[in-house]
Every structure is written in C-alpha cells, then in structure tokens.
N, C-alpha and C positions, 0 to 999 in steps of 0.2 A: 562540449567545445574542444576538449583535448582530443577526443576521438576524431572529430572532423579535421583538426589540424594535422594529426598523424596521417590520416588518409590523404589530405591535400599534399603533404610532403611527398608521399610515395607516388601519387598520380602525376604531380608536376615533374617528377624525375623520370616518368615513363616506366616505372617498375611494376611488375606484378607482385602480388603478395608472396608468391613462391620465391621470386628473385630477392626480395627484401629479407625474407626469412633466412635465406642462405647467407646473405651479407651480414646479418646480425647474429646468426647462429641460433635461431629459434624456429619453431614449427610454424607452418601456415595457419593452423587453427589459432595459435596464440596471436599472430599478426591480425587475423580476422577479429578475434575477441577484443583486442585493443582498439580496433577501428569501430567497434560497436558500442564501446563504453566501458569495458573492463579497464581498470586503472593500472598501468604498468608501474613497477617499482622504479625509484629514481635512477638506479644504475642502467636500466633499459632506456630511459629517456636520455641519459648521457650518451649511450651508444647511438641513439637516433641523431643527436646533435653532432657527434663526431662523424657520422656517415654523411649527413646532408650539409654540414658546414665545416668541412675539414680545415684545420688551421685557424678557424674563427668560430669555434663552437660555443664560446661562453654565452653569447647573447641568445642563441637558440635554446641552449640548455636552460637558461634562466626563464625564458618564455614558457617552455614546456613544463617546468617545475611549477611555475605560477598557475598554469592551467590545471595542473594535477591537484593543487591544494588551494582552491579559491577561498576567499574570505568566508569563514563560517557565518551562517545566518544568525542574526541576533535573536535572543530568546523571545523578544517582544513580537517578532514576525513569525514565530512558530504557529502553525494553525491551531495548536492546543493551548496557546497562551491568550488569555482574555484580559480585558480591562480590570484593574485592581478592584476587588470587592464585588465583582459581578458573579452571582452564583452559577454553578454548573450542575446539571443533572445527567448522570450516565444511566441509560436504560438498556439492560441486557435482555436477550431472548430467554424465555423460560423453557426449561427442559420439560417435555411432556411427562405426565405422571407415569405412563407405562415404562419410559426410559428410566425415570428416577427410581421407580420401584425396584429395578434391577440392582440399584445401589443400596437398597434397604433403608432409604431415607425419606419415606413418606410419613412415618409416625413421629409426630413432634413430642410425644411422651417418652420416646426412646431416649435414654440418657446419652447415647452416642449420636443423636440427631445432629446433622450439619446443615444449616440453612443455606449455605453457599452452594450446595449441590443442586439447587434449583436452577442455576444458570447454565444455559446450553453452551455458552462460550466462556467458560471459567478461565481458561488459559489467557484469552484476550483481555478479560477484565483484570486479571492479576498483573498483566503487563501494562495496561493502560492507566490504572488508578494512581500508582505512585508518580508517574510522569505528569499527569494532570494536576495533582496536588503540589508537586514541586514547582511547576510553571505558574501556578496560581496560589501562592502562599496566603494571600489575603482574602481568598474566596471560599465560600462554603461549597463543598463538593458532596453531592448526594448520589448514592447508587441504589438501584433496585430494578425490579421487573415492572411491567406495565401495571400490575396489580398493586405495586408498592409506591406509586408516584405520590408525592406530596401535592396538596392542592395547587401550589404555584409552580409545580415542576415543569409543566409544558411551556411556560413562558420564560424560562431561564435559558441559558446556553444549553442546548440539548446535544448529547452525544449518544448515538444509537449503535448497539452491537447486534449484528445479525439481521436477517432479511424477512421477507414477507411471510414465510411459513410459520415461524415461531415468535416473531416480535410484532405484535399488533400495532405498536406505535409506528414502526417502520412502514407497515402496510398502509396505515392511515395517512401518514405524512407524505408519502410519495405521490398520493393523489393530487397534492398541491404542486407537484414538480413535473408535470407532464411536458413542459417545454424542454426538459433535459432528455436527450435522445438515447437514454439507457434504461432498459426495463429488465427486471429480474424474472427468470423462468421459475415457476413454482415447482416443488418436488412433492407431489401428493403421495408418492410411494418411495420407499427407501432406494429402490433400484433406479429411480429417475435421476439422471445426472445433474439436472438443473442447468445453471449458467445464466448468461445475460444476452439480450438482444440489443444491438446498436442500430439505430436508424441512420444508415449511411446515405451518401448522396444518391445512390441508385436503389438497390433493394436492401432490406434489413439483413444484418449479418449476425449470426448466432456465434457466441463465444462460449464454449462449453468446456468443462473439465476433461482431463484425460484420465481414463480409468482402464486398468488392465485386469484381467481375471486369471487367477491361478486355480484351476478347478472351479469350485463354486464361490470362491472367496475373492471379492473385489479388492484392488489395491489402487489407491489414489497416487497418480504420478504427477499431476499438475492441476491445481485448482485455479479458478478464475475469481477475482475479487474486485470490489468496487469501493473507491473512496469518493465521497461526495461532500461538498461544502456549499451551503446556501443560507440565506436569511431564514430564521425560524418563522414559518408561516403564521404562528400564533403570537409572535412578538418580533417584528422585523428589526428591532434594535438589538436583538440577540441572534445567535447563530445556530444553525443545524449542521451537525457533522454525522455522517453515516459511514461506518466500517462494516462491510458486508461481503461474505464469501458464499459460494455455492455450498461449501461444507465448513465446519468449524475451523479446519486447518486454514482455509482461505481467509476467514475473518481474523484469525490470530495473525496470519502473515501480513495482512494489510494494516493492522494495528501496529505491528512491529516496524513497518515501514517508517512510522513517525515516532517510535519509542526506542528502538534498538540503538544503543549507545554508539555503535560504529557507523551507523548509516543515517540516523534520523536527521542530523543537520544538513546532510547532502540532499536528502529528499525534500526537506522543508525549503531549502534554497532553490531547488528545482521548481517547486510550486510558486515561489516568490518571483522567479524569473519568467516562468511560463505564463502566469496569470496575474501580472502586476495590476493591483488596484481592483481586481475582480471580486465580487462578493459571492459569485456562484461559479463553481467549476467542478470537474469530475475527472477521475482517472480510473480506468479499468486496467488491471494488470494481471500478470501470471504470478502464481505462488507455487514454486516447484518443490517437489519432495525428492530428497537425495538420501539414500540409505535410511529411509523412514524419518528423516529429519526435515523440518520445514526450512526452506531457504528464504530469507528476507528479501523482498523485491527491492531492487535499486532503480528508482524512476529516472535516473540519469542514463540508464542503459536502454537503448532503443528497443531491444528485443524483450525487455521486461514489461514494456508498456504496450497494451493492446489497443487502447483508445484513449484520447484526451478530448475534453470538451470545455470550452470552445476550441474547435480544431477539427482535424480529419482523422480517419483511420490511419494508424501508424505515424501520427504526427510526432 
C-alpha cells in the first residue's frame, strides 16, 4: 500500500523516477525499490511530504508514516497459531542415508551419535520449532520424520518441511490438493534444478532456481519456495501447512518468512489481508542468496512473490 501511494504521488505530478530522484537527492534504483515495496526510512517519507505538499506537509507525512507501520497482526491470526490445546505435528524430510553417512551419524551405538542429523532441513526445523511452541503454549508439539509419526500424528495440525523427493508425507498429501495450481518438479539427480510449475491462465509456467557454475561447482543464486495452507485432508477440522523449497535453502527461507522477528508479522499481515477468511491459499516466492547468506522473502514486496493463489501470476 505504501509502495502504491508513493508511485501514485510521482505519477500524479507527472514526474519520472529520474526527476524525482534528483529532487529528493537519491538514486533511480532507490526510487524504484520504494515503489516495489522496499520500505523507506521515516526521513525519506518526510522528504516526500515536503516535496508533494509544500507548506502543508504534516497530513501527507502522517499518512505515509501510517502506511509504513501498519498495525501489527495479532498473534491469534498468525498462520502458525492454532486453537489452544490443539496438538501440532511437524514432519521433516529425512536426509538419505548416503548423505547422512558423510556426517558419520548412521551408527546409533556411536557415543557421538546425533539423532537430529537425520533431518534434511535442520536449519528450517531449528527456526520453526521455538516459534510454533511460543505461539501455542497450551498445545503438544511433536516433531519427527515420516517414520517417527505417532499414531494420531496425521490427524493433528500438520506442518511439513520439504518436498516430494525426501518427505513422503508431502508427496502423499499433495495428491489431495490437485485443485491448487502449483506442482513441484522432482530432482531425481543432484544436478537437476527442480522448481515448481504453475498452471497459469494459458500455458503452464515453470519457476526454477537460479544456479551459476564456477568451474564444476554450482552456486545457488536464488531458490524458489512454496508456502501452502489448506485443511488437513485426514481431518478437516485441523490444518495442513507446507514449507517447501527446491533446495534446503529455499525451505529455510520460506519458514523464516513467518518466523524471522523482523519480518514475520508483516508477512502474516499480508496473508490476512490477501486471503481474508480463506482456508486454502498458496504463495510461491523467491529466496535470494547474497554473499552466501539467505535473504528472508518479504511477501509485501511484489518482486519477492512469484505467484499467489487464489490469484494470478504476479498478483
């Protein structure tokens, strides 16, 4: 909303981004970023108000500041907050034995055996678990892989980490969700990039990670990740939540979209505004890598969102 208002101010004055940048003393890429959803600091919004409402800038400045800091979402409306006392099961992908053997963690007799190394998305699990438990203090929260599920695990609130290659629960449950126009591409070989296919209005669109190679070594530049919320097909009074990337980096990134302290409330508020009252919705987003660090996707930024459903490409 702030981005749209800034763009409207510029366009209504008949200014190009270059002209506005010169007037405010900032670069064209910065003006463009603000109009795509990057949040300007308060002093820049004051400069906007002074430029577009000279002599009467208090009202415009207050409006822009209010758009910059909308009311935070209540914890009860956070997608990971469930009714008090309702149990939650988190099912992670299991790291294949050949990968786990590289860590020396297959022998349970070994005194240094670490059971948590069985998880393919351990970073995502470490990020997710404390947030789920803090949002649901009266609920039992169970974690495990498909092999560890308790007898009633599939009928509780289900949170799945990882996709069709290494999480058999994800692979099975998405068969019940064929009405959602997003399908994951399998990665039978490590060199396969994976990605997702979106059934658009015309032809299907492939959304794939960006990988560059330096010699024979691949480097991930940008992953594609999927957040999905739907009723649990095995108990429609409970929910199914899937966090899934083409790679582990993507899974970690899309989890942090709803757990990172600096951004989770903004993303949760976006879901509440974008899908009010919906029990089924989906967001496919970019997860960028900068200097080998994963950047948390901001769903209020148009360029971070690749697809939303219900909706259209680029909605």
